[in-house]
TORMILUM-987024 format. One record per residue (C-alpha): residue in one letter; residue number from 1; y, x, z. Coordinates in nm, 3 decimals. Each point is the difference from the previous one (the first is absolute). Layout:
% residues N
(atom 'a'; NUM; (Y; X; Z))
...
This chain:
% residues 205
(atom 'x'; 1; (5.712; 0.326; -5.482))
(atom 'x'; 2; (0.127; -0.147; -0.320))
(atom 'x'; 3; (-0.216; -0.051; -0.305))
(atom 'x'; 4; (0.053; 0.236; -0.290))
(atom 'x'; 5; (-0.003; -0.298; -0.253))
(atom 'x'; 6; (0.113; -0.352; -0.020))
(atom 'x'; 7; (-0.138; -0.325; -0.127))
(atom 'x'; 8; (0.250; 0.030; -0.289))
(atom 'x'; 9; (-0.170; 0.335; -0.092))
(atom 'x'; 10; (-0.333; -0.154; -0.014))
(atom 'x'; 11; (0.139; -0.281; -0.215))
(atom 'x'; 12; (0.128; 0.252; -0.252))
(atom 'x'; 13; (-0.334; 0.192; 0.019))
(atom 'x'; 14; (-0.204; -0.319; -0.060))
(atom 'x'; 15; (0.227; -0.091; -0.299))
(atom 'x'; 16; (-0.017; 0.351; -0.141))
(atom 'x'; 17; (-0.378; 0.015; 0.024))
(atom 'x'; 18; (-0.044; -0.349; -0.151))
(atom 'x'; 19; (0.224; 0.073; -0.298))
(atom 'x'; 20; (-0.169; 0.330; -0.054))
(atom 'x'; 21; (-0.336; -0.168; -0.004))
(atom 'x'; 22; (0.101; -0.277; -0.237))
(atom 'x'; 23; (0.115; 0.258; -0.254))
(atom 'x'; 24; (-0.198; 0.273; -0.138))
(atom 'x'; 25; (-0.070; 0.229; 0.312))
(atom 'x'; 26; (0.302; 0.227; 0.057))
(atom 'x'; 27; (0.230; -0.183; -0.242))
(atom 'x'; 28; (0.220; -0.166; 0.245))
(atom 'x'; 29; (0.015; 0.316; 0.215))
(atom 'x'; 30; (0.136; 0.197; -0.297))
(atom 'x'; 31; (0.241; -0.279; -0.071))
(atom 'x'; 32; (0.132; -0.002; 0.362))
(atom 'x'; 33; (0.028; 0.381; 0.019))
(atom 'x'; 34; (0.193; 0.013; -0.328))
(atom 'x'; 35; (0.242; -0.273; 0.119))
(atom 'x'; 36; (0.022; 0.197; 0.320))
(atom 'x'; 37; (0.114; 0.316; -0.188))
(atom 'x'; 38; (0.261; -0.215; -0.156))
(atom 'x'; 39; (0.123; -0.097; 0.353))
(atom 'x'; 40; (-0.082; -0.367; -0.032))
(atom 'x'; 41; (0.046; -0.122; 0.355))
(atom 'x'; 42; (-0.308; -0.219; 0.003))
(atom 'x'; 43; (-0.223; 0.285; -0.120))
(atom 'x'; 44; (0.147; 0.244; 0.252))
(atom 'x'; 45; (-0.061; -0.248; 0.276))
(atom 'x'; 46; (-0.360; -0.088; -0.108))
(atom 'x'; 47; (-0.101; 0.360; -0.032))
(atom 'x'; 48; (0.132; 0.072; 0.352))
(atom 'x'; 49; (-0.187; -0.302; 0.141))
(atom 'x'; 50; (-0.321; 0.093; -0.171))
(atom 'x'; 51; (0.021; 0.356; 0.122))
(atom 'x'; 52; (0.080; -0.137; 0.353))
(atom 'x'; 53; (-0.322; -0.206; 0.013))
(atom 'x'; 54; (-0.216; 0.291; -0.149))
(atom 'x'; 55; (0.148; 0.227; 0.263))
(atom 'x'; 56; (-0.069; -0.250; 0.279))
(atom 'x'; 57; (-0.370; -0.045; -0.108))
(atom 'x'; 58; (-0.038; 0.373; -0.006))
(atom 'x'; 59; (0.146; 0.026; 0.346))
(atom 'x'; 60; (-0.231; -0.265; 0.122))
(atom 'x'; 61; (-0.302; 0.180; -0.147))
(atom 'x'; 62; (0.109; 0.318; 0.206))
(atom 'x'; 63; (0.023; -0.224; 0.308))
(atom 'x'; 64; (-0.356; -0.126; -0.066))
(atom 'x'; 65; (-0.121; 0.361; -0.024))
(atom 'x'; 66; (0.163; 0.068; 0.345))
(atom 'x'; 67; (-0.253; -0.246; 0.150))
(atom 'x'; 68; (-0.288; 0.204; -0.111))
(atom 'x'; 69; (0.091; 0.294; 0.247))
(atom 'x'; 70; (0.107; -0.243; 0.274))
(atom 'x'; 71; (-0.195; -0.184; 0.274))
(atom 'x'; 72; (0.014; -0.290; -0.243))
(atom 'x'; 73; (-0.217; 0.175; -0.259))
(atom 'x'; 74; (-0.232; -0.307; 0.013))
(atom 'x'; 75; (0.282; -0.218; -0.139))
(atom 'x'; 76; (0.040; 0.249; -0.293))
(atom 'x'; 77; (-0.371; -0.027; -0.067))
(atom 'x'; 78; (-0.007; -0.382; 0.007))
(atom 'x'; 79; (0.315; -0.019; -0.207))
(atom 'x'; 80; (-0.148; 0.234; -0.258))
(atom 'x'; 81; (-0.301; -0.219; -0.046))
(atom 'x'; 82; (0.223; -0.309; -0.026))
(atom 'x'; 83; (0.235; 0.150; -0.260))
(atom 'x'; 84; (-0.296; 0.148; -0.208))
(atom 'x'; 85; (-0.132; -0.356; -0.048))
(atom 'x'; 86; (0.092; -0.197; -0.305))
(atom 'x'; 87; (0.010; -0.316; 0.205))
(atom 'x'; 88; (0.251; -0.082; 0.278))
(atom 'x'; 89; (-0.116; -0.020; 0.361))
(atom 'x'; 90; (0.056; -0.375; 0.021))
(atom 'x'; 91; (-0.224; -0.268; 0.159))
(atom 'x'; 92; (-0.163; 0.269; 0.213))
(atom 'x'; 93; (-0.297; -0.127; 0.211))
(atom 'x'; 94; (0.086; -0.033; 0.372))
(atom 'x'; 95; (-0.226; 0.131; 0.264))
(atom 'x'; 96; (0.006; 0.124; 0.361))
(atom 'x'; 97; (-0.048; 0.371; -0.002))
(atom 'x'; 98; (0.130; 0.347; 0.075))
(atom 'x'; 99; (0.319; 0.108; -0.191))
(atom 'x'; 100; (-0.050; 0.317; -0.188))
(atom 'x'; 101; (0.376; 0.079; 0.026))
(atom 'x'; 102; (0.095; -0.088; 0.363))
(atom 'x'; 103; (-0.351; 0.047; 0.143))
(atom 'x'; 104; (0.043; -0.326; 0.198))
(atom 'x'; 105; (-0.329; -0.179; 0.047))
(atom 'x'; 106; (-0.110; -0.363; -0.033))
(atom 'x'; 107; (0.330; -0.126; -0.150))
(atom 'x'; 108; (0.069; -0.224; -0.312))
(atom 'x'; 109; (-0.060; 0.226; -0.299))
(atom 'x'; 110; (-0.015; -0.023; -0.379))
(atom 'x'; 111; (-0.272; 0.159; -0.199))
(atom 'x'; 112; (0.132; 0.261; -0.253))
(atom 'x'; 113; (-0.251; 0.109; -0.271))
(atom 'x'; 114; (-0.022; 0.371; -0.062))
(atom 'x'; 115; (0.041; 0.136; -0.346))
(atom 'x'; 116; (-0.313; 0.115; -0.188))
(atom 'x'; 117; (-0.377; -0.089; 0.002))
(atom 'x'; 118; (-0.138; 0.011; 0.337))
(atom 'x'; 119; (0.332; 0.037; 0.180))
(atom 'x'; 120; (0.001; -0.145; 0.349))
(atom 'x'; 121; (0.252; -0.280; 0.067))
(atom 'x'; 122; (0.275; 0.036; 0.267))
(atom 'x'; 123; (0.081; -0.249; 0.265))
(atom 'x'; 124; (0.380; 0.006; 0.055))
(atom 'x'; 125; (0.216; -0.196; 0.244))
(atom 'x'; 126; (0.113; -0.310; -0.186))
(atom 'x'; 127; (0.361; 0.096; 0.071))
(atom 'x'; 128; (-0.040; 0.272; -0.258))
(atom 'x'; 129; (-0.094; -0.235; -0.280))
(atom 'x'; 130; (0.358; -0.065; -0.122))
(atom 'x'; 131; (0.080; 0.368; 0.002))
(atom 'x'; 132; (-0.306; 0.088; -0.197))
(atom 'x'; 133; (0.074; -0.276; -0.253))
(atom 'x'; 134; (0.357; 0.126; -0.045))
(atom 'x'; 135; (-0.117; 0.355; -0.036))
(atom 'x'; 136; (-0.237; -0.117; -0.282))
(atom 'x'; 137; (0.295; -0.172; -0.165))
(atom 'x'; 138; (0.228; 0.301; 0.014))
(atom 'x'; 139; (-0.270; 0.229; -0.131))
(atom 'x'; 140; (-0.081; -0.236; -0.286))
(atom 'x'; 141; (0.371; -0.065; -0.076))
(atom 'x'; 142; (0.004; 0.099; -0.371))
(atom 'x'; 143; (-0.334; -0.157; -0.074))
(atom 'x'; 144; (0.116; -0.330; 0.150))
(atom 'x'; 145; (0.323; 0.009; -0.202))
(atom 'x'; 146; (-0.188; 0.073; -0.317))
(atom 'x'; 147; (-0.232; -0.285; 0.065))
(atom 'x'; 148; (0.305; -0.234; 0.055))
(atom 'x'; 149; (0.155; 0.123; -0.321))
(atom 'x'; 150; (-0.303; -0.056; -0.195))
(atom 'x'; 151; (-0.045; -0.355; 0.124))
(atom 'x'; 152; (0.361; -0.069; -0.097))
(atom 'x'; 153; (-0.040; 0.157; -0.340))
(atom 'x'; 154; (-0.315; -0.213; -0.073))
(atom 'x'; 155; (0.187; -0.315; 0.098))
(atom 'x'; 156; (0.316; 0.077; -0.190))
(atom 'x'; 157; (-0.153; 0.145; -0.324))
(atom 'x'; 158; (-0.367; -0.090; -0.017))
(atom 'x'; 159; (-0.016; 0.076; -0.372))
(atom 'x'; 160; (0.183; 0.339; 0.031))
(atom 'x'; 161; (0.248; -0.098; -0.261))
(atom 'x'; 162; (0.343; -0.012; 0.172))
(atom 'x'; 163; (0.265; 0.280; -0.032))
(atom 'x'; 164; (0.037; 0.212; 0.316))
(atom 'x'; 165; (0.352; -0.120; 0.052))
(atom 'x'; 166; (-0.118; -0.366; 0.010))
(atom 'x'; 167; (-0.275; 0.080; 0.229))
(atom 'x'; 168; (0.238; 0.169; 0.250))
(atom 'x'; 169; (0.247; -0.288; -0.019))
(atom 'x'; 170; (-0.287; -0.249; 0.053))
(atom 'x'; 171; (-0.121; 0.203; 0.302))
(atom 'x'; 172; (0.346; 0.016; 0.159))
(atom 'x'; 173; (0.040; -0.379; -0.050))
(atom 'x'; 174; (-0.350; -0.103; 0.120))
(atom 'x'; 175; (-0.118; 0.255; 0.254))
(atom 'x'; 176; (0.315; 0.174; 0.138))
(atom 'x'; 177; (-0.036; -0.192; 0.328))
(atom 'x'; 178; (-0.368; 0.061; 0.031))
(atom 'x'; 179; (0.050; 0.376; -0.061))
(atom 'x'; 180; (0.277; -0.006; 0.272))
(atom 'x'; 181; (-0.240; -0.164; 0.248))
(atom 'x'; 182; (-0.269; 0.260; -0.097))
(atom 'x'; 183; (0.229; 0.285; 0.060))
(atom 'x'; 184; (0.104; -0.146; 0.342))
(atom 'x'; 185; (-0.365; -0.023; 0.099))
(atom 'x'; 186; (-0.057; 0.363; -0.102))
(atom 'x'; 187; (0.308; 0.111; 0.190))
(atom 'x'; 188; (-0.121; -0.186; 0.323))
(atom 'x'; 189; (-0.349; 0.154; -0.034))
(atom 'x'; 190; (0.147; 0.351; -0.046))
(atom 'x'; 191; (0.245; -0.056; 0.291))
(atom 'x'; 192; (-0.283; -0.111; 0.234))
(atom 'x'; 193; (-0.227; 0.293; -0.087))
(atom 'x'; 194; (0.266; 0.264; 0.028))
(atom 'x'; 195; (0.132; -0.131; 0.333))
(atom 'x'; 196; (-0.346; -0.033; 0.139))
(atom 'x'; 197; (-0.098; 0.351; -0.080))
(atom 'x'; 198; (0.333; 0.142; 0.116))
(atom 'x'; 199; (-0.037; -0.184; 0.329))
(atom 'x'; 200; (-0.356; 0.106; 0.042))
(atom 'x'; 201; (0.072; 0.366; -0.058))
(atom 'x'; 202; (0.307; -0.013; 0.220))
(atom 'x'; 203; (-0.196; -0.156; 0.280))
(atom 'x'; 204; (-0.284; 0.258; 0.005))
(atom 'x'; 205; (0.217; 0.311; -0.046))
C-alpha cells in the first residue's frame, strides 16, 4: 500500500516548522496562509504539504491505537513507554532474555526502561530496537525540528541582532542541505513505523 506522504512533503514540513520557529511563533504561518489566500503557488503547495504530513501523523497515531486492542497490545505498551521518554532508545543494553512482545524466550534482547519511578524495564527482541527508535523520532518530530532551528539560529545570529529576512536567507544558504537530510531521515522513520504497524495488523487479523 502506498504511503500517504512523500519525502518532499516532509522537506516542506521541516522548512515550514524551522522558519516558524526562527520567527516569533506563528508569524511565518500567518505569512504563508496570507500568501496562500493570494494564490501564491509556493504557499498553496507548502500548505498542502504541511497538511499532508499532519494528516499522516494523525493516521499513524490511530494505527498505534489499533495495536492496543490487538494481540500486539504488548507492543503498544512498550512503544508508549518509549515515546513518553525525553531520551531516544539508543545504545540499549543487550541481554539474553524473554521478549515482552513476541513472547519468545532466551533470545537476544534489548532492555527498554519503563516510564516513571519504580517502573519495571522491558526486555524486547533486539530486532525491535530500530522500530522503537524510529517511533520515538516520529513522536518527537516537532520538538526535534525546534531544537534544530534553535541551534541554527544560535549559530547564525548569536547576538540576536539580525533582521528576520537576513536570518532566513542565511539559513537557506548554510543549512538548506542539512534540513533536507533531516527531513529525509524523518520520512524514512515514519515510513518504517507505518509499514511495520500495517504489516503487523494485517498479519494478525
